C-alpha positions in Angstrom: 140.5 -116.8 71.2 138.5 -117.5 68.2 135.3 -119.8 67.9 134.2 -120.9 71.4 136.8 -119.4 73.4 137.7 -120.2 77.4 136.2 -118.2 80.2 135.7 -118.2 83.7 132.9 -119.7 83.1 131.4 -123.3 81.1 131.3 -122.2 77.6 128.4 -123.9 76.1 128.9 -126.1 73.1 128.1 -124.2 69.4 126.0 -126.3 66.9 126.9 -123.1 64.6 130.0 -124.0 61.7 133.5 -122.9 63.2 136.1 -122.7 60.2 138.5 -125.7 60.0 135.6 -128.1 61.6 133.0 -130.1 60.0 133.8 -129.4 56.4 131.2 -132.0 54.9 130.2 -129.9 52.5 131.9 -130.1 48.9 133.9 -127.1 48.1 132.9 -124.3 46.4 135.8 -124.6 43.3 134.9 -129.0 43.4 131.8 -127.7 42.5 132.6 -125.8 39.7 134.5 -127.9 38.1 132.6 -128.7 34.8 133.1 -132.6 34.7 132.2 -132.9 39.1 128.6 -133.9 39.3 127.5 -134.8 42.2 124.5 -137.2 43.0 121.0 -135.8 42.9 119.1 -138.8 42.3 120.9 -141.9 40.7 124.3 -142.7 39.5 123.3 -143.4 36.7 121.4 -139.7 36.4 124.8 -138.1 37.2 126.7 -140.7 34.7 124.4 -139.4 31.4 124.7 -135.3 33.0 128.8 -136.4 32.8 128.3 -137.5 29.3 125.9 -134.6 28.4 129.2 -132.3 29.8 132.3 -134.1 27.8 129.7 -134.1 24.6 129.3 -130.0 25.0 132.5 -129.1 25.8 134.5 -131.5 23.3 134.8 -131.1 19.2 136.0 -134.5 18.4 132.9 -136.4 19.8 134.3 -137.0 22.8 131.8 -138.6 25.0 131.4 -141.1 28.1 128.1 -143.2 27.9 128.7 -146.0 24.1 126.4 -145.9 21.4 127.1 -149.6 21.2 123.4 -151.0 20.5 122.9 -154.6 22.5 122.7 -157.5 21.5 121.2 -160.7 22.2 124.1 -163.1 22.2 128.2 -162.5 22.3 130.4 -159.4 23.2 130.8 -158.6 26.7 128.4 -159.1 29.1 127.3 -156.0 31.5 125.2 -157.2 34.2 122.4 -155.1 36.2 124.0 -152.7 39.2 127.3 -153.0 37.3 129.0 -150.4 34.7 131.2 -151.8 31.8 134.2 -150.0 30.6 135.9 -149.9 27.3 139.4 -148.1 27.0 139.4 -146.2 24.1 142.9 -144.5 23.5 143.5 -143.6 27.3 139.6 -142.5 28.2 136.7 -144.5 29.3 133.6 -145.4 27.3 130.9 -147.2 29.4 127.7 -149.1 29.5 125.5 -148.3 31.9 122.2 -150.6 30.3 123.0 -154.1 31.7 123.3 -156.6 28.4 125.3 -158.1 26.0 127.8 -155.8 23.7 129.7 -155.8 20.5 133.2 -154.2 20.2 133.9 -153.9 15.9 136.4 -150.8 17.0 139.9 -151.0 16.7 140.0 -148.4 19.1 138.4 -149.7 21.9 139.3 -152.7 24.0 137.9 -153.7 26.8 138.3 -153.3 30.3 135.9 -154.8 32.6 132.6 -154.4 34.3 132.6 -152.6 37.9 129.4 -152.8 40.3 128.4 -149.2 41.1 128.1 -149.9 44.5 131.5 -149.6 44.8 134.0 -146.9 44.5 135.3 -146.9 40.6 138.4 -145.0 39.3 139.3 -146.3 36.1 140.7 -144.3 33.2 140.3 -141.1 34.9 136.5 -141.7 35.8 135.6 -141.5 39.5 132.3 -142.4 40.5 131.6 -143.2 44.9 128.0 -143.7 46.7 127.7 -143.2 50.4 124.9 -144.5 52.8 123.2 -142.1 55.3 125.9 -142.5 58.2 128.7 -143.2 56.0 131.0 -140.3 54.4 133.9 -140.9 51.5 136.9 -138.7 52.1 138.2 -137.5 48.7 141.5 -135.9 46.9 140.4 -133.9 43.9 142.8 -133.1 40.6 144.6 -130.2 42.7 145.4 -132.4 45.9 142.8 -131.0 48.1 141.1 -133.0 50.1 137.1 -132.7 50.9 134.5 -135.1 52.4 131.2 -135.7 51.0 128.7 -138.0 52.9 124.9 -139.2 52.5 124.9 -138.5 48.6 127.9 -139.0 46.2 129.2 -137.7 42.5 130.6 -139.0 39.5 133.8 -137.0 37.8 136.0 -137.1 35.2 139.6 -135.5 35.5 140.6 -134.6 32.2 143.6 -132.9 34.0 144.6 -135.1 37.1 142.0 -137.4 38.4 139.6 -137.5 41.7 140.6 -140.2 44.2 138.4 -141.7 46.5 141.1 -142.2 49.6 138.3 -143.6 52.0 134.8 -144.9 52.9 134.6 -144.2 56.6 131.4 -144.9 58.9 130.7 -142.3 60.9 128.7 -143.8 63.3 131.0 -147.0 64.3 134.7 -145.7 64.0 136.0 -149.1 65.5 137.0 -149.7 69.0 140.6 -149.7 68.2 140.2 -146.3 67.7 138.4 -145.1 70.8 139.8 -143.1 73.3 140.1 -143.7 77.0 140.2 -141.9 80.3 143.5 -142.4 81.6 144.3 -143.8 84.9 147.0 -142.3 87.2 149.8 -143.9 88.7 149.1 -145.9 91.7 145.7 -146.6 90.6 144.6 -149.6 92.9 144.1 -153.4 91.4 140.2 -153.5 91.2 140.0 -150.1 89.5 142.6 -151.6 87.4 141.0 -154.6 86.4 138.0 -153.0 85.3 138.2 -151.0 81.5 138.3 -147.3 81.5 135.6 -145.1 80.4 135.4 -144.1 76.8 135.6 -140.5 76.1 135.5 -140.7 72.4 136.9 -142.1 69.1 139.2 -140.8 66.7 139.8 -141.9 63.0 142.5 -140.5 61.1 142.7 -141.3 57.3 145.7 -141.2 56.4 147.6 -141.3 52.7 151.2 -142.2 51.6 153.6 -139.6 50.3 157.0 -140.7 49.5 157.8 -143.0 52.2 155.7 -141.0 55.2 152.1 -141.3 55.9 150.4 -138.5 56.0 146.6 -137.5 57.7 144.4 -135.9 55.3 141.4 -136.0 57.3 140.2 -136.8 61.0 136.7 -138.3 61.9 135.8 -137.7 65.7 132.7 -139.6 67.2 131.9 -137.6 70.9 129.5 -139.3 73.4 127.0 -137.6 75.2 127.9 -135.1 77.9 131.2 -135.4 76.5 133.2 -132.4 74.4 135.9 -132.2 72.0 138.6 -129.8 72.2 140.8 -128.5 68.7 143.2 -126.1 68.0 143.6 -124.1 65.2 147.1 -122.1 65.6 147.0 -120.5 68.9 143.1 -120.6 69.2 141.1 -123.5 71.2 137.9 -124.9 69.6 135.4 -126.7 71.4 132.7 -129.0 69.8 129.7 -130.4 71.5 128.6 -134.2 70.7 128.2 -135.8 68.0 129.8 -136.3 64.3 133.0 -134.2 63.7 135.4 -134.0 61.0 138.3 -131.8 60.2 140.3 -131.8 57.1 141.9 -128.3 57.7 145.9 -128.9 58.4 146.1 -126.0 60.5 143.4 -127.5 63.0 144.9 -130.3 65.1 143.4 -132.4 67.8 144.0 -131.7 71.8 141.7 -133.8 73.6 138.2 -135.5 74.6 136.4 -134.3 77.8 133.7 -135.2 80.1 131.8 -133.1 81.8 130.1 -135.4 84.4 131.3 -136.5 87.2 134.5 -138.7 87.6 136.2 -140.9 89.9 139.7 -142.5 90.3 141.1 -144.0 93.2 145.3 -143.8 93.5 148.2 -144.0 95.9 149.9 -140.3 96.2 153.9 -140.6 97.1 155.4 -140.5 100.1 154.6 -137.6 102.7 156.7 -137.2 105.8 155.8 -136.9 109.1 157.1 -134.4 111.8 159.2 -137.2 113.1 160.4 -138.0 109.5 158.2 -141.0 108.7 157.1 -141.8 105.7 153.0 -142.6 104.5 151.5 -143.3 100.9 147.8 -142.7 101.8 145.2 -144.5 99.4 142.7 -141.9 98.2 139.5 -141.6 96.2 138.9 -138.7 94.3 135.6 -137.0 92.8 136.4 -134.0 90.5 134.0 -132.5 87.4 135.3 -130.4 84.9 133.7 -127.4 84.5 135.8 -125.2 82.2 137.8 -127.8 79.5 139.5 -124.7 77.3 140.8 -123.6 81.0 141.9 -127.3 81.3 143.5 -127.5 77.9 145.3 -124.5 78.5 147.6 -125.9 81.1 147.5 -129.7 80.6 145.8 -132.4 78.3 144.0 -134.4 81.6 142.5 -134.0 84.4 144.6 -136.0 86.5 147.6 -134.3 85.5 146.2 -131.1 86.7 145.4 -132.7 89.7 148.1 -134.8 90.6 150.5 -132.1 91.9 147.7 -129.5 93.8 147.0 -133.0 95.7 150.7 -133.8 96.4 151.1 -131.1 97.7 148.2 -130.8 99.8 148.6 -133.9 101.4 152.2 -133.1 102.3 151.4 -129.3 104.0 148.5 -131.6 105.9 150.9 -134.8 106.9 154.0 -132.5 107.5 152.0 -131.1 110.4 151.2 -134.7 112.1 152.2 -137.1 114.4 153.6 -141.1 113.7 151.2 -141.1 116.9 147.8 -139.6 115.3 148.4 -141.9 112.3 148.3 -144.9 114.5 145.4 -144.2 116.9 143.2 -144.3 113.7 142.9 -147.7 114.2 139.6 -147.4 111.4 139.5 -145.1 108.4 135.5 -144.5 109.6 136.9 -143.2 113.1 139.2 -142.8 115.5 140.1 -144.0 118.9 138.6 -141.1 120.8 141.3 -138.8 122.1 141.1 -135.0 123.7 144.3 -134.2 123.6 145.1 -134.9 119.9 143.2 -134.2 116.7 141.8 -137.3 114.5 144.3 -136.9 112.1 141.2 -137.9 109.2 139.7 -134.6 110.1 142.3 -132.4 109.4 143.4 -134.1 106.3 139.6 -133.5 105.2 139.4 -130.1 106.6 142.9 -129.1 105.5 143.6 -131.4 102.3 141.0 -130.8 100.5 140.5 -127.0 101.1 143.7 -126.3 99.6 143.1 -128.7 96.6 139.5 -127.0 95.9 141.6 -123.6 95.7 144.2 -124.7 93.7 142.3 -127.0 91.2 139.4 -124.0 90.3 142.6 -122.1 88.7 142.8 -125.3 86.3 138.7 -125.6 85.9 138.4 -128.3 88.0 135.9 -128.6 90.9 136.7 -131.3 93.3 133.7 -132.6 94.9 135.7 -135.1 97.8 139.4 -136.5 98.6 138.9 -139.0 100.8 140.8 -141.4 102.4 140.7 -145.1 101.9 143.8 -146.5 103.7 147.1 -145.3 104.8 150.5 -147.7 105.0 154.1 -146.8 106.1 157.0 -146.6 103.7 160.5 -147.1 103.8 162.6 -149.3 106.1 161.4 -147.1 109.1 158.4 -147.2 108.1 158.0 -150.9 107.7 159.3 -151.5 111.5 157.2 -149.2 112.8 154.4 -150.8 110.7 155.5 -154.2 112.3 155.2 -152.6 115.4 152.1 -151.4 115.3 150.8 -154.7 113.5 151.9 -156.0 116.5 150.6 -154.1 119.1 147.0 -154.2 116.7 147.2 -158.0 116.4 147.7 -158.1 120.5 144.6 -155.8 120.9 142.3 -158.2 118.5 143.2 -161.1 120.1 142.7 -159.3 123.6 139.4 -158.8 121.7 138.7 -161.6 120.5 139.5 -163.4 123.8 137.1 -160.6 126.0 134.5 -161.5 123.1 134.7 -165.2 123.5 134.3 -164.9 127.1 131.3 -162.2 127.0 130.0 -164.7 124.3 130.2 -167.8 126.7 128.8 -166.2 129.6 125.9 -164.8 127.4 125.6 -168.4 126.2 125.0 -169.6 129.6 123.0 -166.8 130.5 121.0 -167.3 127.7 120.7 -171.3 128.5 119.6 -170.8 131.8 117.2 -168.1 130.4 116.2 -171.2 128.0 115.7 -173.6 131.2 113.6 -170.8 133.4 111.2 -170.8 130.1 111.2 -174.6 129.4 110.1 -175.1 133.5 107.6 -172.5 133.2 106.3 -173.8 129.7 105.9 -177.3 131.7 104.6 -175.9 134.8 102.3 -174.0 132.3 101.3 -177.1 130.7 100.6 -179.1 134.1 98.3 -176.3 134.9 96.5 -176.5 132.0 96.2 -180.0 131.9 95.1 -180.1 135.7 92.6 -177.5 134.9 91.3 -179.3 131.6 91.2 -182.5 134.0 89.3 -181.0 136.5 86.7 -179.4 134.3 86.1 -183.0 132.7 85.3 -184.6 135.9 83.5 -181.9 136.9 81.6 -182.1 133.4 81.4 -185.8 133.7 80.1 -185.6 137.3 77.4 -183.1 136.5 76.2 -185.2 133.6 75.7 -188.5 135.4 73.9 -186.2 138.2 71.7 -184.6 135.3 71.1 -188.4 133.7 70.2 -189.4 137.0 68.2 -187.1 138.4 66.3 -186.9 134.2 65.7 -190.6 135.2 64.1 -190.3 138.8 62.2 -187.6 137.5 61.0 -189.8 134.3 60.7 -192.7 136.6 58.4 -190.6 139.0 55.9 -188.9 135.9 55.7 -192.4 134.4 54.6 -194.0 137.8 52.2 -191.1 138.4 50.7 -191.7 135.0 50.2 -195.2 135.4 48.5 -194.4 139.0 46.1 -192.0 137.1 45.5 -194.2 134.4 44.3 -197.5 136.7 42.3 -195.0 138.8 40.4 -193.5 136.1 40.4 -196.9 134.1 38.6 -198.6 137.9 36.7 -195.3 137.3 35.4 -196.1 134.0 34.6 -199.9 135.3 32.6 -198.9 138.2 30.5 -196.1 136.0 30.3 -199.2 133.7 29.1 -201.8 136.2 26.7 -199.0 137.5 25.6 -198.2 134.5 24.6 -201.7 133.3 23.3 -202.4 136.9 21.2 -199.3 136.8 20.6 -200.8 133.3 19.4 -204.2 134.8 17.3 -202.7 137.2 15.2 -201.0 135.4 14.3 -204.1 133.1 9.9 -205.3 134.3 9.9 -208.5 136.0 9.9 -211.8 134.0 11.4 -209.7 131.1 14.9 -210.7 131.9 13.6 -214.1 132.1 12.0 -213.7 128.4 15.5 -211.6 127.3 17.5 -214.7 128.6 15.8 -217.2 126.8 15.9 -215.3 123.8 19.1 -215.1 124.1 19.6 -218.9 124.2 17.4 -218.9 121.6 19.8 -217.2 119.2 22.8 -218.9 120.3 20.9 -221.7 119.2 20.0 -220.6 115.4 23.7 -219.6 115.4 25.0 -222.9 116.3 22.6 -224.5 113.4 24.6 -224.4 109.8 23.4 -221.9 107.7 21.3 -223.8 105.5 19.0 -224.5 107.8 15.4 -225.1 107.2 13.1 -223.3 109.9 9.3 -225.1 109.7 6.5 -224.7 112.3 5.0 -227.3 114.7 1.7 -229.2 114.6 -0.6 -226.8 115.2 -2.9 -229.6 117.4 0.0 -229.5 119.6 0.2 -225.6 120.2 -2.9 -223.2 120.7 -3.5 -220.3 119.5 -2.7 -218.4 122.2 0.5 -220.3 123.3 1.7 -220.0 119.3 1.3 -215.9 119.7 2.6 -215.4 122.8 5.4 -217.5 121.3 5.6 -215.5 118.5 6.2 -212.4 120.5 8.6 -213.7 122.7 10.4 -214.6 119.8 10.5 -211.5 118.2 11.4 -210.0 121.3 14.4 -211.6 121.5 15.6 -211.0 118.3 15.1 -207.5 118.9 16.9 -207.5 122.1 20.2 -209.9 121.0 19.9 -206.7 117.9 20.5 -204.1 120.3 23.0 -206.0 122.3 25.0 -206.7 119.2 24.8 -203.1 118.7 25.7 -201.9 122.1 28.9 -204.4 122.0 29.8 -202.8 118.3 29.1 -199.4 120.1 
C-alpha cells in the first residue's frame, strides 16, 4: 500500500503530507489565475491589487474601484466596514472608502452595500475572510474545489466565477457530526443508558447538482489517542489526531479508531451444553486495537471482528461442559468446592480467552480480558431447569437464612450473658472501689482526729510547763527583789530610816499642797540656830532620798 500502510506492528501516524488528504493550500492553478488575489494584509489591499490587475489587463478602462468622489450629503452611503457595489454593464464597480457617493452615470446602477466580514458574491466579484480556526470551501471557475483557511481572497471571475460554498469551524464541527463508538447487540441496560464514547467528528460539505446532493469536501476532527483511516483507490491511509480535510473524490472515509483500551459488556448467543441445554452468558470484553489498518482490511468495527471469534470460543468451551457444572456455580466469584468436577469459570477463562486471543491477533486486536458476569438458561428446557435451580437455590438460601438466624440468636444470647457478666464484674469492681475509698476515708479521719488530739495534748503540756516556768521565774525574781531590798534596808545606818521616813512624809505633804503655795520660814525666836540647821539638813536629805526613790521606781 502507498502512504501509511498496514504492517504487523502498529504503524506510527505520520505528519507528512499524503496526496489526496489535507489539501489546505490554494492550488497553483488558482494562484496563476490573473484575477485571483490572496490576502496578505487586508481585504482593501487585496481589492486594490485586483483593481490594478483588471486595469492592466484591459484596454477599455476596465476597472474595479470607483472613481467617484465622496460628497458630504445625498447619494448612496457606504458605511465603514462595508463595500458599496454598482453594476456597470453587468460588471461590478465598488467603493471601499466610507462616505456618500453620487451616481451621474446612466450606465451604472446601485446594487447595494455588503459587509466585508461576510462572503461577497455579486456580479462575478467574490471576497471572503476566514478566521484562525475557520476554513472556506470554494469552487473555482473550472468547478474545482479547494479549501483556504486562516486567510481569504478577492477574485473576479471574468469567465465563470469563484463561489464560496461554506465556511466551516474546524475546531467545532458540531455534535450532530460526531461518530460514536458502536454498541454491540445484547448490550446490558446500564451501559446502554450511558452515551457512547466519541471516536471523532466528520462533517461533509455538499452542493446541489440537479436533484442530487454531492459531497465536495469532508472535514475531520480526530481526538487524542485516536486515528482516522481513509482509503484512496485500493490503498489505506492512516492519519493521526488533529484536523484533516479531503477534497479529492478518489479519497473516501473508512472509519475512526481509538488506540486506547476499550471495554464493552454484552450477551452472547445461546451455547449448548453436553445435555443440549442452551446457556446465554453475560460477558465483559476488554480489548485494545494495536493495528487499526489491519482491522480495517477485514472489518469496519472492532466488535464486529471479535463477535464471531468470541461466539466460537464460547461454543467450544460450553459444549464441553455439563449442565451440572453450571448449576454448581452459585457465585461467579467462586464455585462450590468439588474435587471431581472442574469449575466451569476456570475452564472458560483458560480455554475461551486463549482461543479468542489467538483469533483476534489476526485482526490487529489484543484482547485484555474476557470475563463472565452472569449466566442464564435459554429455551423452554432451560427455563424449566432455571426455575428448578432457582427453587433449589431459594431453599438453600432459606435454610441458610434460618441457620443464620439461629446462629445470630444464639450469639445474641451468648452476648447478653457475656454483657451480664461484664456488668456484674463492673458492679463488683465499683463496690470494691467504694469500700476501699470509704475505708481509706475512715482511716484518714481517725488519723486526723488522733493527730489533732496528740497535738492539743502536746500543746497543753507545753503551755503548762511554760506557765510553771514563768511562775518559778517570777517567784525567783520576787525573791531576789525582796532580798535586794532587804539587803539595802539592812545597809541603811541607824536613825537614817526615821529621817528618811520623815522626809517622805514631808514630801507627800508638800505634794498635797496646791501648786501656787508660798513657803516661808517660821519665827527665829522659836527655833534656835542648831535646830534650824539640823532641820535644813534633814529636809535636804529627805528631798534627795525622795528623788532617789522616784528614780529607782522609774528604773
